[in-house]
Steps between C-alpha positions, in 0.01 A plus 500: 500500500387302803702202377806725474439641848486148644866459397614774740509255792718251308873557557657535155866528404559716195681274256489572124704188416391313186344168598348209310142458616217264402256593225213580522435646846871507589641721771826569675515384864238671719762687703659660190358771280535823311248767401354293217447202729257707708285546189541142376410353839205734550349406165574131556299524824211614278545202269693688232836354397702790359785262423281313252313805370819697435660202329202430273466870416849503344599830664831383643800304384321165528674408827228357725729529803548877495282692252211545746754622760621793286337840537531594133343174387213536748445856377469375140266224611272731700494754217397226257261296716375769737446873478785748471401811695640855492796581721409806704592672824135497608452243778131466409604337170642199684254237624550212739640204310658707222856406410769764472846454348795726573845605391712499817836662420647415840383136499760262638396187309285649225401834356142381447232437759133403525243554776129452556287793614338461841154606615667682790620860469739737671371806684493696170285245318784341301459122472763281660661220299580140585839386373841357580787748466748269666369510856226241465144568392380832638207735467632853493464856379703462181267553200677812377846425642665422164425548133188309396546324165170312479155491653283192436175340603463127459182311581421136477319363202256210546742248346774604744311410816647249739471144372329252725665166580244320281617691189 
C-alpha cells in the first residue's frame, strides 16, 4: 500500500495501448499507466514481479506483455495464489493492502478496474483506495463507488522476496 501511495506524486498518462515490454520485470514507460500498473509497480517495489508470477501461473493467455496488466487475469491470479475474501458492504472487512476488483459500467477504456485498499479512511470509517481511474494515481474515497467483483489478499512468500545482486 505504501508502494502504491508513492506513485501518487508521479505524473502518469492513462494509456491502455498494447505494448511489447521486456520479460521478466518489464514495464511500460514510467509516465504511462492504467489501474493494473499501480498494482504491478507497487508489488515490484516489494521485489515481487507480477509479470513473471502471472505468466508462470498460467492464468492468462500466455502473453507476457499484457496478461499481468489485465484486471480479470490478476483476479484469477490473486484468487489462486492469494486469499479470495468475501465481498461485503462492511468497511471493516477491507484491510490496508487488500486488492479489490470492480465492474465499472461507465468505464471509458474498460469495464473492469482494480484498486488497493489504503490505511486511511473517510470520516465514516470507510477505507480509501489507491488506484488510477484515468486521472493519474490517486488516493480517494471510492471503495464502494462501483460494483465489487473480487476481494483479495496477497502476501509475499519467502521465495518471492527481492533477489540480491549476488543471486
